[in-house]
C-alpha positions in Angstrom: 5.4 -45.6 19.0 6.7 -42.2 17.7 6.6 -39.1 19.8 3.7 -36.8 19.6 4.8 -33.4 18.3 2.8 -30.1 18.6 1.4 -28.7 15.4 3.6 -25.6 14.8 0.7 -23.7 13.4 -1.4 -24.4 16.5 1.2 -23.3 19.0 1.3 -19.9 17.2 -2.4 -19.5 17.2 -3.6 -20.7 20.6 -2.7 -19.8 24.2 -3.8 -21.6 27.4 -5.5 -19.6 30.2 -4.9 -20.3 33.9 -8.2 -22.1 34.2 -7.4 -24.5 31.3 -9.5 -22.9 28.6 -7.9 -22.1 25.2 -7.8 -18.5 23.9 -7.9 -17.7 20.2 -7.9 -14.6 18.0 -10.8 -13.6 15.6 -10.4 -14.1 11.9 -11.1 -11.4 9.2 -8.9 -8.8 10.8 -5.7 -9.0 8.7 -6.5 -7.2 5.4 -9.2 -5.6 3.3 -10.3 -3.6 6.3 -11.5 -0.5 4.3 -14.9 -2.1 3.6 -15.5 -3.3 7.2 -17.1 -1.0 9.7 -15.4 0.5 12.8 -17.6 -1.5 15.1 -16.9 -4.8 13.3 -13.1 -4.1 13.4 -13.3 -3.2 17.1 -15.2 -6.4 18.0 -12.7 -8.5 16.1 -9.8 -7.1 18.1 -10.8 -9.0 21.3 -9.7 -12.5 22.0 -12.2 -15.3 22.3 -12.4 -18.8 23.8 -12.3 -21.9 21.6 -15.7 -23.6 21.4 -16.2 -26.7 23.5 -16.8 -28.8 20.3 -13.4 -27.9 19.0 -11.5 -28.0 22.3 -10.5 -31.7 22.0 -8.9 -31.3 18.5 -7.0 -28.2 19.6 -5.7 -29.9 22.7 -4.5 -32.9 20.6 -2.6 -30.4 18.3 -1.0 -28.8 21.3 -0.3 -32.2 23.0 -2.1 -31.3 26.2 
């Protein structure tokens, strides 16, 4: 059986917290920011936790 490798895109996008949850960044904060309001941009700055439904797939990609 071949070795399991981490998905290199996933290791750049996700970090593990000390309690075992997975942190992620918000989308829609990279470009075309002139038409977005200040409040929206501020709220997109903060990190979020990966949803429980997606957690299994992300952990597989990170080989956890």
